[in-house]
N, CA, C, O and CB atoms as a CASP TS submission, in Angstrom:
PFRMAT TS
TARGET T0000
AUTHOR 0000-0000-0000
METHOD Language model
MODEL 1
PARENT N/A
ATOM      1  N   MET     1      58.266   0.167 -11.614  1.00  0.00           N
ATOM      2  CA  MET     1      58.643   0.116 -10.187  1.00  0.00           C
ATOM      3  C   MET     1      58.188  -1.168  -9.347  1.00  0.00           C
ATOM      4  O   MET     1      57.037  -1.389  -8.970  1.00  0.00           O
ATOM      5  CB  MET     1      58.061   1.343  -9.534  1.00  0.00           C
ATOM      6  N   SER     2      59.172  -1.872  -9.155  1.00  0.00           N
ATOM      7  CA  SER     2      58.499  -3.061  -8.160  1.00  0.00           C
ATOM      8  C   SER     2      58.218  -2.550  -6.847  1.00  0.00           C
ATOM      9  O   SER     2      58.592  -1.470  -6.387  1.00  0.00           O
ATOM     10  CB  SER     2      59.474  -4.366  -7.909  1.00  0.00           C
ATOM     11  N   SER     3      57.199  -3.845  -6.032  1.00  0.00           N
ATOM     12  CA  SER     3      56.621  -3.139  -4.968  1.00  0.00           C
ATOM     13  C   SER     3      57.731  -2.824  -3.697  1.00  0.00           C
ATOM     14  O   SER     3      57.652  -1.947  -2.837  1.00  0.00           O
ATOM     15  CB  SER     3      55.366  -4.025  -4.488  1.00  0.00           C
ATOM     16  N   LEU     4      58.847  -3.918  -3.906  1.00  0.00           N
ATOM     17  CA  LEU     4      59.939  -3.714  -2.859  1.00  0.00           C
ATOM     18  C   LEU     4      60.591  -2.213  -3.210  1.00  0.00           C
ATOM     19  O   LEU     4      60.825  -1.363  -2.351  1.00  0.00           O
ATOM     20  CB  LEU     4      61.165  -5.030  -2.953  1.00  0.00           C
ATOM     21  N   GLU     5      60.800  -2.081  -4.422  1.00  0.00           N
ATOM     22  CA  GLU     5      61.559  -0.766  -4.588  1.00  0.00           C
ATOM     23  C   GLU     5      60.780   0.366  -3.836  1.00  0.00           C
ATOM     24  O   GLU     5      61.289   1.214  -3.104  1.00  0.00           O
ATOM     25  CB  GLU     5      61.725  -0.373  -6.186  1.00  0.00           C
ATOM     26  N   ALA     6      59.508   0.232  -4.134  1.00  0.00           N
ATOM     27  CA  ALA     6      58.523   1.267  -3.358  1.00  0.00           C
ATOM     28  C   ALA     6      58.222   1.088  -2.132  1.00  0.00           C
ATOM     29  O   ALA     6      57.192   1.646  -1.753  1.00  0.00           O
ATOM     30  CB  ALA     6      57.307   1.384  -3.864  1.00  0.00           C
ATOM     31  N   ILE     7      58.924   0.351  -1.231  1.00  0.00           N
ATOM     32  CA  ILE     7      58.691   0.359   0.013  1.00  0.00           C
ATOM     33  C   ILE     7      60.084   0.124   0.478  1.00  0.00           C
ATOM     34  O   ILE     7      60.146  -0.599   1.473  1.00  0.00           O
ATOM     35  CB  ILE     7      57.633  -0.582   0.442  1.00  0.00           C
ATOM     36  N   GLY     8      61.263   0.571  -0.012  1.00  0.00           N
ATOM     37  CA  GLY     8      62.567   0.224   0.431  1.00  0.00           C
ATOM     38  C   GLY     8      63.133   1.229   1.348  1.00  0.00           C
ATOM     39  O   GLY     8      62.295   1.943   1.898  1.00  0.00           O
ATOM     40  N   LEU     9      64.245   1.420   1.604  1.00  0.00           N
ATOM     41  CA  LEU     9      64.785   2.010   2.542  1.00  0.00           C
ATOM     42  C   LEU     9      65.038   3.360   2.419  1.00  0.00           C
ATOM     43  O   LEU     9      65.207   4.117   3.375  1.00  0.00           O
ATOM     44  CB  LEU     9      65.735   1.438   2.803  1.00  0.00           C
ATOM     45  N   SER    10      65.072   3.744   0.986  1.00  0.00           N
ATOM     46  CA  SER    10      65.009   5.080   0.486  1.00  0.00           C
ATOM     47  C   SER    10      63.499   5.780   0.575  1.00  0.00           C
ATOM     48  O   SER    10      63.320   6.943   0.212  1.00  0.00           O
ATOM     49  CB  SER    10      65.518   5.019  -0.996  1.00  0.00           C
ATOM     50  N   GLY    11      62.704   5.151   0.967  1.00  0.00           N
ATOM     51  CA  GLY    11      61.631   5.808   1.330  1.00  0.00           C
ATOM     52  C   GLY    11      60.433   5.287   0.474  1.00  0.00           C
ATOM     53  O   GLY    11      60.733   4.685  -0.557  1.00  0.00           O
ATOM     54  N   PHE    12      59.006   5.461   0.800  1.00  0.00           N
ATOM     55  CA  PHE    12      58.148   4.545  -0.058  1.00  0.00           C
ATOM     56  C   PHE    12      57.195   5.513  -0.586  1.00  0.00           C
ATOM     57  O   PHE    12      57.275   6.594  -0.003  1.00  0.00           O
ATOM     58  CB  PHE    12      57.410   3.290   0.733  1.00  0.00           C
ATOM     59  N   LYS    13      56.221   5.458  -1.610  1.00  0.00           N
ATOM     60  CA  LYS    13      55.312   6.410  -1.908  1.00  0.00           C
ATOM     61  C   LYS    13      53.744   5.802  -1.696  1.00  0.00           C
ATOM     62  O   LYS    13      53.294   4.763  -2.178  1.00  0.00           O
ATOM     63  CB  LYS    13      55.631   6.895  -3.383  1.00  0.00           C
ATOM     64  N   LEU    14      53.103   6.715  -0.881  1.00  0.00           N
ATOM     65  CA  LEU    14      52.207   6.057  -0.153  1.00  0.00           C
ATOM     66  C   LEU    14      50.635   6.194  -1.075  1.00  0.00           C
ATOM     67  O   LEU    14      49.561   5.649  -0.819  1.00  0.00           O
ATOM     68  CB  LEU    14      52.253   6.756   1.434  1.00  0.00           C
ATOM     69  N   GLU    15      50.953   7.021  -2.075  1.00  0.00           N
ATOM     70  CA  GLU    15      49.884   7.356  -2.895  1.00  0.00           C
ATOM     71  C   GLU    15      49.613   5.853  -3.688  1.00  0.00           C
ATOM     72  O   GLU    15      48.462   5.558  -4.012  1.00  0.00           O
ATOM     73  CB  GLU    15      50.297   8.723  -3.921  1.00  0.00           C
ATOM     74  N   ILE    16      50.645   5.020  -3.947  1.00  0.00           N
ATOM     75  CA  ILE    16      50.316   3.667  -4.610  1.00  0.00           C
ATOM     76  C   ILE    16      49.585   2.773  -3.970  1.00  0.00           C
ATOM     77  O   ILE    16      50.200   2.202  -3.069  1.00  0.00           O
ATOM     78  CB  ILE    16      51.375   2.977  -4.928  1.00  0.00           C
ATOM     79  N   ASP    17      48.429   2.435  -4.129  1.00  0.00           N
ATOM     80  CA  ASP    17      47.593   1.576  -3.623  1.00  0.00           C
ATOM     81  C   ASP    17      48.152   0.515  -3.108  1.00  0.00           C
ATOM     82  O   ASP    17      48.053   0.418  -1.885  1.00  0.00           O
ATOM     83  CB  ASP    17      46.762   1.247  -4.411  1.00  0.00           C
ATOM     84  N   ILE    18      48.819  -0.475  -3.778  1.00  0.00           N
ATOM     85  CA  ILE    18      49.831  -1.571  -3.600  1.00  0.00           C
ATOM     86  C   ILE    18      50.735  -1.474  -2.416  1.00  0.00           C
ATOM     87  O   ILE    18      50.887  -2.414  -1.636  1.00  0.00           O
ATOM     88  CB  ILE    18      50.684  -1.641  -4.774  1.00  0.00           C
ATOM     89  N   VAL    19      51.260  -0.458  -2.311  1.00  0.00           N
ATOM     90  CA  VAL    19      52.258  -0.069  -1.426  1.00  0.00           C
ATOM     91  C   VAL    19      51.552  -0.084  -0.140  1.00  0.00           C
ATOM     92  O   VAL    19      51.993  -0.802   0.757  1.00  0.00           O
ATOM     93  CB  VAL    19      52.908   1.271  -1.770  1.00  0.00           C
ATOM     94  N   GLN    20      50.561   0.593   0.037  1.00  0.00           N
ATOM     95  CA  GLN    20      49.764   0.624   1.302  1.00  0.00           C
ATOM     96  C   GLN    20      49.302  -0.721   1.727  1.00  0.00           C
ATOM     97  O   GLN    20      49.401  -1.179   2.865  1.00  0.00           O
ATOM     98  CB  GLN    20      48.561   1.511   1.158  1.00  0.00           C
ATOM     99  N   ASN    21      48.813  -1.274   0.742  1.00  0.00           N
ATOM    100  CA  ASN    21      48.353  -2.728   0.945  1.00  0.00           C
ATOM    101  C   ASN    21      49.477  -3.624   1.835  1.00  0.00           C
ATOM    102  O   ASN    21      49.346  -4.108   2.959  1.00  0.00           O
ATOM    103  CB  ASN    21      48.134  -3.440  -0.613  1.00  0.00           C
ATOM    104  N   ILE    22      50.566  -3.660   0.965  1.00  0.00           N
ATOM    105  CA  ILE    22      51.578  -4.186   1.505  1.00  0.00           C
ATOM    106  C   ILE    22      52.122  -3.753   3.026  1.00  0.00           C
ATOM    107  O   ILE    22      52.332  -4.590   3.903  1.00  0.00           O
ATOM    108  CB  ILE    22      52.461  -3.993   0.566  1.00  0.00           C
ATOM    109  N   ILE    23      52.297  -2.474   3.182  1.00  0.00           N
ATOM    110  CA  ILE    23      52.639  -2.252   4.561  1.00  0.00           C
ATOM    111  C   ILE    23      51.394  -2.383   5.405  1.00  0.00           C
ATOM    112  O   ILE    23      51.688  -2.730   6.549  1.00  0.00           O
ATOM    113  CB  ILE    23      53.291  -0.885   4.753  1.00  0.00           C
ATOM    114  N   LYS    24      50.283  -2.243   5.241  1.00  0.00           N
ATOM    115  CA  LYS    24      49.174  -2.765   6.193  1.00  0.00           C
ATOM    116  C   LYS    24      49.026  -4.282   6.413  1.00  0.00           C
ATOM    117  O   LYS    24      48.566  -4.696   7.477  1.00  0.00           O
ATOM    118  CB  LYS    24      47.850  -2.302   5.680  1.00  0.00           C
ATOM    119  N   ASP    25      49.418  -5.146   5.397  1.00  0.00           N
ATOM    120  CA  ASP    25      49.464  -6.508   5.715  1.00  0.00           C
ATOM    121  C   ASP    25      50.703  -7.012   6.345  1.00  0.00           C
ATOM    122  O   ASP    25      50.749  -7.917   7.178  1.00  0.00           O
ATOM    123  CB  ASP    25      49.227  -7.223   4.584  1.00  0.00           C
ATOM    124  N   TYR    26      51.671  -6.367   5.887  1.00  0.00           N
ATOM    125  CA  TYR    26      52.964  -6.754   6.662  1.00  0.00           C
ATOM    126  C   TYR    26      53.190  -6.446   8.089  1.00  0.00           C
ATOM    127  O   TYR    26      53.885  -7.125   8.845  1.00  0.00           O
ATOM    128  CB  TYR    26      54.036  -6.168   6.047  1.00  0.00           C
ATOM    129  N   THR    27      52.405  -5.122   8.467  1.00  0.00           N
ATOM    130  CA  THR    27      52.318  -4.588   9.933  1.00  0.00           C
ATOM    131  C   THR    27      51.399  -5.688  10.524  1.00  0.00           C
ATOM    132  O   THR    27      51.782  -6.238  11.557  1.00  0.00           O
ATOM    133  CB  THR    27      51.643  -2.935  10.104  1.00  0.00           C
ATOM    134  N   HIS    28      50.160  -6.080   9.937  1.00  0.00           N
ATOM    135  CA  HIS    28      49.522  -7.025  10.789  1.00  0.00           C
ATOM    136  C   HIS    28      49.971  -8.065  11.118  1.00  0.00           C
ATOM    137  O   HIS    28      49.825  -8.488  12.265  1.00  0.00           O
ATOM    138  CB  HIS    28      48.582  -7.345  10.461  1.00  0.00           C
ATOM    139  N   LEU    29      50.747  -8.842  10.006  1.00  0.00           N
ATOM    140  CA  LEU    29      51.307 -10.087  10.187  1.00  0.00           C
ATOM    141  C   LEU    29      52.384 -10.026  11.083  1.00  0.00           C
ATOM    142  O   LEU    29      52.604 -11.008  11.791  1.00  0.00           O
ATOM    143  CB  LEU    29      51.699 -10.648   9.005  1.00  0.00           C
ATOM    144  N   ALA    30      53.154  -8.938  11.172  1.00  0.00           N
ATOM    145  CA  ALA    30      54.553  -8.964  12.106  1.00  0.00           C
ATOM    146  C   ALA    30      53.951  -8.690  13.422  1.00  0.00           C
ATOM    147  O   ALA    30      54.512  -9.215  14.384  1.00  0.00           O
ATOM    148  CB  ALA    30      55.843  -7.726  11.712  1.00  0.00           C
ATOM    149  N   ASN    31      52.771  -7.865  13.669  1.00  0.00           N
ATOM    150  CA  ASN    31      52.226  -7.699  14.981  1.00  0.00           C
ATOM    151  C   ASN    31      51.319  -9.088  15.473  1.00  0.00           C
ATOM    152  O   ASN    31      50.809  -9.127  16.593  1.00  0.00           O
ATOM    153  CB  ASN    31      51.296  -6.317  14.932  1.00  0.00           C
ATOM    154  N   SER    32      51.210 -10.043  14.640  1.00  0.00           N
ATOM    155  CA  SER    32      50.817 -11.268  14.829  1.00  0.00           C
ATOM    156  C   SER    32      51.735 -12.298  15.238  1.00  0.00           C
ATOM    157  O   SER    32      51.325 -13.423  15.523  1.00  0.00           O
ATOM    158  CB  SER    32      50.277 -11.602  13.825  1.00  0.00           C
ATOM    159  N   GLY    33      53.087 -11.948  15.289  1.00  0.00           N
ATOM    160  CA  GLY    33      54.077 -12.698  15.515  1.00  0.00           C
ATOM    161  C   GLY    33      54.615 -13.484  14.260  1.00  0.00           C
ATOM    162  O   GLY    33      55.416 -14.412  14.376  1.00  0.00           O
ATOM    163  N   LYS    34      54.165 -13.088  13.165  1.00  0.00           N
ATOM    164  CA  LYS    34      54.639 -14.030  11.873  1.00  0.00           C
ATOM    165  C   LYS    34      56.244 -13.132  11.476  1.00  0.00           C
ATOM    166  O   LYS    34      56.669 -12.001  11.711  1.00  0.00           O
ATOM    167  CB  LYS    34      53.146 -13.951  10.224  1.00  0.00           C
ATOM    168  N   ILE    35      56.682 -14.134  10.893  1.00  0.00           N
ATOM    169  CA  ILE    35      58.403 -13.738  10.264  1.00  0.00           C
ATOM    170  C   ILE    35      58.076 -13.382   9.222  1.00  0.00           C
ATOM    171  O   ILE    35      57.350 -14.251   8.741  1.00  0.00           O
ATOM    172  CB  ILE    35      59.666 -14.870  10.038  1.00  0.00           C
ATOM    173  N   ILE    36      58.244 -12.265   8.320  1.00  0.00           N
ATOM    174  CA  ILE    36      58.037 -12.267   6.890  1.00  0.00           C
ATOM    175  C   ILE    36      59.361 -11.974   6.438  1.00  0.00           C
ATOM    176  O   ILE    36      60.216 -11.437   7.142  1.00  0.00           O
ATOM    177  CB  ILE    36      56.959 -11.269   6.356  1.00  0.00           C
ATOM    178  N   ILE    37      59.518 -12.336   5.245  1.00  0.00           N
ATOM    179  CA  ILE    37      60.795 -12.515   4.503  1.00  0.00           C
ATOM    180  C   ILE    37      60.371 -11.877   3.258  1.00  0.00           C
ATOM    181  O   ILE    37      59.510 -12.421   2.567  1.00  0.00           O
ATOM    182  CB  ILE    37      61.344 -14.071   4.325  1.00  0.00           C
ATOM    183  N   LEU    38      60.890 -10.799   2.924  1.00  0.00           N
ATOM    184  CA  LEU    38      60.366 -10.093   1.368  1.00  0.00           C
ATOM    185  C   LEU    38      61.599 -10.284   0.369  1.00  0.00           C
ATOM    186  O   LEU    38      62.657  -9.731   0.669  1.00  0.00           O
ATOM    187  CB  LEU    38      59.986  -8.164   1.474  1.00  0.00           C
ATOM    188  N   CYS    39      61.529 -10.934  -0.639  1.00  0.00           N
ATOM    189  CA  CYS    39      62.445 -11.458  -1.777  1.00  0.00           C
ATOM    190  C   CYS    39      62.408 -10.759  -2.908  1.00  0.00           C
ATOM    191  O   CYS    39      61.300 -10.685  -3.438  1.00  0.00           O
ATOM    192  CB  CYS    39      62.177 -12.760  -2.173  1.00  0.00           C
ATOM    193  N   CYS    40      63.343 -10.199  -3.456  1.00  0.00           N
ATOM    194  CA  CYS    40      63.279  -9.888  -5.050  1.00  0.00           C
ATOM    195  C   CYS    40      63.594 -10.582  -5.617  1.00  0.00           C
ATOM    196  O   CYS    40      64.733 -11.018  -5.448  1.00  0.00           O
ATOM    197  CB  CYS    40      63.819  -9.020  -5.619  1.00  0.00           C
ATOM    198  N   ILE    41      62.806 -11.059  -6.565  1.00  0.00           N
ATOM    199  CA  ILE    41      63.179 -12.063  -7.559  1.00  0.00           C
ATOM    200  C   ILE    41      63.131 -11.582  -9.010  1.00  0.00           C
ATOM    201  O   ILE    41      62.075 -11.324  -9.588  1.00  0.00           O
ATOM    202  CB  ILE    41      62.288 -13.236  -7.414  1.00  0.00           C
ATOM    203  N   PRO    42      64.476 -11.468  -9.621  1.00  0.00           N
ATOM    204  CA  PRO    42      64.675 -10.751 -10.706  1.00  0.00           C
ATOM    205  C   PRO    42      63.738 -11.278 -11.950  1.00  0.00           C
ATOM    206  O   PRO    42      63.357 -12.437 -12.111  1.00  0.00           O
ATOM    207  CB  PRO    42      66.147 -10.795 -10.980  1.00  0.00           C
ATOM    208  N   SER    43      63.489 -10.263 -12.704  1.00  0.00           N
ATOM    209  CA  SER    43      62.672 -10.712 -13.727  1.00  0.00           C
ATOM    210  C   SER    43      63.489 -10.547 -15.186  1.00  0.00           C
ATOM    211  O   SER    43      64.372  -9.691 -15.244  1.00  0.00           O
ATOM    212  CB  SER    43      61.286  -9.875 -13.655  1.00  0.00           C
ATOM    213  N   HIS    44      63.198 -11.346 -16.328  1.00  0.00           N
ATOM    214  CA  HIS    44      63.995 -11.298 -17.500  1.00  0.00           C
ATOM    215  C   HIS    44      65.273 -11.599 -17.485  1.00  0.00           C
ATOM    216  O   HIS    44      65.974 -10.996 -18.297  1.00  0.00           O
ATOM    217  CB  HIS    44      63.961 -10.227 -17.999  1.00  0.00           C
ATOM    218  N   VAL    45      65.967 -12.658 -16.518  1.00  0.00           N
ATOM    219  CA  VAL    45      67.165 -12.751 -16.157  1.00  0.00           C
ATOM    220  C   VAL    45      67.676 -14.322 -16.669  1.00  0.00           C
ATOM    221  O   VAL    45      68.509 -14.919 -15.987  1.00  0.00           O
ATOM    222  CB  VAL    45      67.211 -12.419 -14.605  1.00  0.00           C
ATOM    223  N   ASN    46      67.259 -14.781 -17.596  1.00  0.00           N
ATOM    224  CA  ASN    46      67.324 -16.300 -18.037  1.00  0.00           C
ATOM    225  C   ASN    46      66.899 -17.192 -17.055  1.00  0.00           C
ATOM    226  O   ASN    46      67.441 -18.278 -16.849  1.00  0.00           O
ATOM    227  CB  ASN    46      68.689 -16.751 -18.409  1.00  0.00           C
ATOM    228  N   ILE    47      65.745 -16.667 -16.323  1.00  0.00           N
ATOM    229  CA  ILE    47      64.953 -17.906 -15.376  1.00  0.00           C
ATOM    230  C   ILE    47      64.184 -19.106 -16.209  1.00  0.00           C
ATOM    231  O   ILE    47      63.266 -18.870 -16.994  1.00  0.00           O
ATOM    232  CB  ILE    47      63.655 -17.152 -14.388  1.00  0.00           C
ATOM    233  N   HIS    48      64.540 -20.039 -16.010  1.00  0.00           N
ATOM    234  CA  HIS    48      63.694 -21.029 -16.852  1.00  0.00           C
ATOM    235  C   HIS    48      62.310 -20.907 -16.891  1.00  0.00           C
ATOM    236  O   HIS    48      61.665 -20.949 -15.843  1.00  0.00           O
ATOM    237  CB  HIS    48      63.880 -22.318 -16.451  1.00  0.00           C
ATOM    238  N   GLY    49      61.678 -20.735 -18.173  1.00  0.00           N
ATOM    239  CA  GLY    49      60.303 -20.552 -18.408  1.00  0.00           C
ATOM    240  C   GLY    49      59.989 -18.931 -18.462  1.00  0.00           C
ATOM    241  O   GLY    49      58.868 -18.670 -18.897  1.00  0.00           O
ATOM    242  N   ASN    50      60.598 -18.092 -18.181  1.00  0.00           N
ATOM    243  CA  ASN    50      60.237 -16.656 -17.871  1.00  0.00           C
ATOM    244  C   ASN    50      60.223 -16.088 -19.386  1.00  0.00           C
ATOM    245  O   ASN    50      59.446 -15.234 -19.813  1.00  0.00           O
ATOM    246  CB  ASN    50      61.409 -15.827 -16.768  1.00  0.00           C
ATOM    247  N   ASP    51      61.181 -16.702 -20.059  1.00  0.00           N
ATOM    248  CA  ASP    51      60.942 -15.874 -21.812  1.00  0.00           C
ATOM    249  C   ASP    51      59.996 -16.359 -22.040  1.00  0.00           C
ATOM    250  O   ASP    51      59.260 -15.451 -22.428  1.00  0.00           O
ATOM    251  CB  ASP    51      61.924 -16.076 -23.209  1.00  0.00           C
ATOM    252  N   ARG    52      59.406 -17.384 -22.063  1.00  0.00           N
ATOM    253  CA  ARG    52      57.852 -17.780 -22.799  1.00  0.00           C
ATOM    254  C   ARG    52      56.903 -17.283 -21.787  1.00  0.00           C
ATOM    255  O   ARG    52      55.764 -17.170 -22.238  1.00  0.00           O
ATOM    256  CB  ARG    52      57.502 -19.596 -23.094  1.00  0.00           C
ATOM    257  N   ALA    53      57.059 -16.914 -20.404  1.00  0.00           N
ATOM    258  CA  ALA    53      56.004 -16.226 -19.925  1.00  0.00           C
ATOM    259  C   ALA    53      55.781 -14.787 -20.232  1.00  0.00           C
ATOM    260  O   ALA    53      54.738 -14.132 -20.213  1.00  0.00           O
ATOM    261  CB  ALA    53      56.049 -16.364 -18.692  1.00  0.00           C
ATOM    262  N   ASP    54      56.977 -14.454 -20.512  1.00  0.00           N
ATOM    263  CA  ASP    54      57.080 -13.039 -20.994  1.00  0.00           C
ATOM    264  C   ASP    54      56.407 -12.767 -22.082  1.00  0.00           C
ATOM    265  O   ASP    54      55.590 -11.846 -22.067  1.00  0.00           O
ATOM    266  CB  ASP    54      58.324 -12.638 -21.251  1.00  0.00           C
ATOM    267  N   THR    55      56.641 -13.559 -23.278  1.00  0.00           N
ATOM    268  CA  THR    55      56.000 -13.478 -24.595  1.00  0.00           C
ATOM    269  C   THR    55      54.532 -13.854 -24.675  1.00  0.00           C
ATOM    270  O   THR    55      53.748 -13.377 -25.496  1.00  0.00           O
ATOM    271  CB  THR    55      56.723 -14.326 -25.510  1.00  0.00           C
ATOM    272  N   ALA    56      54.212 -14.806 -23.690  1.00  0.00           N
ATOM    273  CA  ALA    56      52.826 -15.129 -23.777  1.00  0.00           C
ATOM    274  C   ALA    56      52.012 -13.625 -22.971  1.00  0.00           C
ATOM    275  O   ALA    56      50.869 -13.335 -23.326  1.00  0.00           O
ATOM    276  CB  ALA    56      52.554 -16.819 -22.893  1.00  0.00           C
ATOM    277  N   ALA    57      52.656 -12.866 -22.017  1.00  0.00           N
ATOM    278  CA  ALA    57      52.218 -11.875 -21.316  1.00  0.00           C
ATOM    279  C   ALA    57      52.030 -10.733 -22.558  1.00  0.00           C
ATOM    280  O   ALA    57      51.034 -10.021 -22.682  1.00  0.00           O
ATOM    281  CB  ALA    57      53.254 -11.535 -20.063  1.00  0.00           C
ATOM    282  N   LYS    58      53.103 -10.724 -23.364  1.00  0.00           N
ATOM    283  CA  LYS    58      52.906  -9.639 -24.068  1.00  0.00           C
ATOM    284  C   LYS    58      52.069  -9.792 -25.360  1.00  0.00           C
ATOM    285  O   LYS    58      51.494  -8.888 -25.965  1.00  0.00           O
ATOM    286  CB  LYS    58      54.126  -9.136 -24.317  1.00  0.00           C
ATOM    287  N   SER    59      52.114 -11.235 -25.696  1.00  0.00           N
ATOM    288  CA  SER    59      51.026 -11.476 -26.907  1.00  0.00           C
ATOM    289  C   SER    59      49.383 -11.325 -26.114  1.00  0.00           C
ATOM    290  O   SER    59      48.464 -10.922 -26.827  1.00  0.00           O
ATOM    291  CB  SER    59      51.300 -13.357 -27.697  1.00  0.00           C
ATOM    292  N   ALA    60      49.177 -11.572 -25.047  1.00  0.00           N
ATOM    293  CA  ALA    60      47.934 -11.199 -24.407  1.00  0.00           C
ATOM    294  C   ALA    60      47.448 -10.170 -24.605  1.00  0.00           C
ATOM    295  O   ALA    60      46.236 -10.116 -24.813  1.00  0.00           O
ATOM    296  CB  ALA    60      47.918 -11.218 -23.297  1.00  0.00           C
ATOM    297  N   LEU    61      48.336  -8.876 -24.605  1.00  0.00           N
ATOM    298  CA  LEU    61      47.973  -7.463 -24.682  1.00  0.00           C
ATOM    299  C   LEU    61      47.093  -7.090 -26.041  1.00  0.00           C
ATOM    300  O   LEU    61      46.302  -6.155 -26.173  1.00  0.00           O
ATOM    301  CB  LEU    61      49.345  -6.613 -24.637  1.00  0.00           C
ATOM    302  N   SER    62      47.414  -7.954 -26.869  1.00  0.00           N
ATOM    303  CA  SER    62      46.757  -7.964 -28.257  1.00  0.00           C
ATOM    304  C   SER    62      45.093  -8.082 -28.147  1.00  0.00           C
ATOM    305  O   SER    62      44.215  -7.565 -28.839  1.00  0.00           O
ATOM    306  CB  SER    62      47.379  -9.294 -29.139  1.00  0.00           C
ATOM    307  N   LEU    63      45.021  -8.994 -26.966  1.00  0.00           N
ATOM    308  CA  LEU    63      43.569  -9.815 -27.234  1.00  0.00           C
ATOM    309  C   LEU    63      42.412  -9.053 -26.685  1.00  0.00           C
ATOM    310  O   LEU    63      42.631  -8.397 -25.666  1.00  0.00           O
ATOM    311  CB  LEU    63      43.513 -11.340 -26.485  1.00  0.00           C
ATOM    312  N   PRO    64      41.191  -9.035 -27.210  1.00  0.00           N
ATOM    313  CA  PRO    64      40.249  -8.260 -26.752  1.00  0.00           C
ATOM    314  C   PRO    64      39.770  -8.746 -25.098  1.00  0.00           C
ATOM    315  O   PRO    64      39.669  -9.858 -24.581  1.00  0.00           O
ATOM    316  CB  PRO    64      39.096  -8.339 -27.868  1.00  0.00           C
ATOM    317  N   ILE    65      39.582  -7.602 -24.666  1.00  0.00           N
ATOM    318  CA  ILE    65      39.191  -7.648 -22.771  1.00  0.00           C
ATOM    319  C   ILE    65      37.811  -8.367 -22.703  1.00  0.00           C
ATOM    320  O   ILE    65      36.826  -8.060 -23.373  1.00  0.00           O
ATOM    321  CB  ILE    65      38.923  -5.777 -21.857  1.00  0.00           C
ATOM    322  N   THR    66      37.891  -9.319 -21.836  1.00  0.00           N
ATOM    323  CA  THR    66      36.348  -9.919 -21.625  1.00  0.00           C
ATOM    324  C   THR    66      36.147  -9.681 -20.337  1.00  0.00           C
ATOM    325  O   THR    66      37.185  -9.610 -19.679  1.00  0.00           O
ATOM    326  CB  THR    66      36.059 -11.523 -21.918  1.00  0.00           C
ATOM    327  N   ASN    67      35.058  -9.520 -19.704  1.00  0.00           N
ATOM    328  CA  ASN    67      34.591  -9.221 -18.235  1.00  0.00           C
ATOM    329  C   ASN    67      34.056 -10.606 -18.042  1.00  0.00           C
ATOM    330  O   ASN    67      33.383 -11.315 -18.789  1.00  0.00           O
ATOM    331  CB  ASN    67      33.396  -7.897 -17.975  1.00  0.00           C
ATOM    332  N   ILE    68      34.537 -10.803 -16.830  1.00  0.00           N
ATOM    333  CA  ILE    68      34.105 -11.976 -16.143  1.00  0.00           C
ATOM    334  C   ILE    68      33.899 -11.875 -14.792  1.00  0.00           C
ATOM    335  O   ILE    68      34.819 -11.416 -14.115  1.00  0.00           O
ATOM    336  CB  ILE    68      34.935 -12.954 -16.317  1.00  0.00           C
ATOM    337  N   ALA    69      32.548 -12.319 -14.094  1.00  0.00           N
ATOM    338  CA  ALA    69      31.817 -12.062 -12.799  1.00  0.00           C
ATOM    339  C   ALA    69      32.441 -13.203 -12.131  1.00  0.00           C
ATOM    340  O   ALA    69      32.371 -14.337 -12.603  1.00  0.00           O
ATOM    341  CB  ALA    69      30.103 -12.054 -12.818  1.00  0.00           C
ATOM    342  N   PHE    70      32.962 -12.965 -11.197  1.00  0.00           N
ATOM    343  CA  PHE    70      33.331 -14.082 -10.288  1.00  0.00           C
ATOM    344  C   PHE    70      32.953 -13.957  -8.524  1.00  0.00           C
ATOM    345  O   PHE    70      33.002 -12.765  -8.223  1.00  0.00           O
ATOM    346  CB  PHE    70      34.958 -14.205 -10.506  1.00  0.00           C
ATOM    347  N   SER    71      32.719 -14.538  -7.714  1.00  0.00           N
ATOM    348  CA  SER    71      32.441 -14.234  -6.338  1.00  0.00           C
ATOM    349  C   SER    71      33.570 -15.103  -5.608  1.00  0.00           C
ATOM    350  O   SER    71      34.032 -16.175  -6.000  1.00  0.00           O
ATOM    351  CB  SER    71      30.847 -14.615  -5.893  1.00  0.00           C
ATOM    352  N   MET    72      33.873 -14.453  -4.561  1.00  0.00           N
ATOM    353  CA  MET    72      35.180 -15.050  -3.493  1.00  0.00           C
ATOM    354  C   MET    72      34.470 -15.543  -2.413  1.00  0.00           C
ATOM    355  O   MET    72      35.065 -16.045  -1.460  1.00  0.00           O
ATOM    356  CB  MET    72      36.374 -13.858  -2.848  1.00  0.00           C
TER
END
């Protein structure tokens, strides 16, 4: 399920962390006077390069997991 579907007009599922984060960030930005436009970008619909990205992502599933530490 996409994040936009999760927060859509038909209701949203607050148990999903990403949905809670989107709502929190959206509310904070909107209350700060920012204008937010959410767009749904279709996937796997003949978008240039999307097929290659999808193939690369699927092939990466078979690679070993490597832990990398980084600081922000």
